[in-house]
C-alpha positions, 0 to 999 in steps of 0.5 A, a space after each residue: 111791721 107786717 114786712 120785717 116780720 115776714 122778712 125775719 121769719 123767711 130767713 129764719 126758716 132759710 137758716 134752718 132748714 139749710 143745715 140738712 143740705 150740707 153734702 158729704 165729704 168726697 171718697 178718698 182717692 185711692 179707692 175709699 181707702 185711708 190716704 196713703 194707701 195707693 199710688 193716686 195723687 191727692 186731687 186724682 191723675 187729670 192734665 191740666 195742660 191740654 184745656 189751659 193750653 187752648 185757653 191762652 192761644 185762643 185769648 192772644 188771639 182775641 187780644 190781637 183781634 180787638 188790639 187789631 181793630 182798634 188800631 183800624 179804627 184809630 186810623 179811620 177816624 184820624 183821615 
């Protein structure tokens, strides 16, 4: 019974104290002015290609290495 009361009290404490941790909204991407008053696209102008290309190349290389290792291991067990 005591463990149940402690558990409920702890959960209630976390539920009530977490309301103060809510973050503010981020500023508008147009330098803080309202939407539609600037040329900056929503989400910023950061390119996604540089990291995405590298990620795809590294994934293909890793998959090729794993496939070749599996092929070598299977051929060694058949000998």
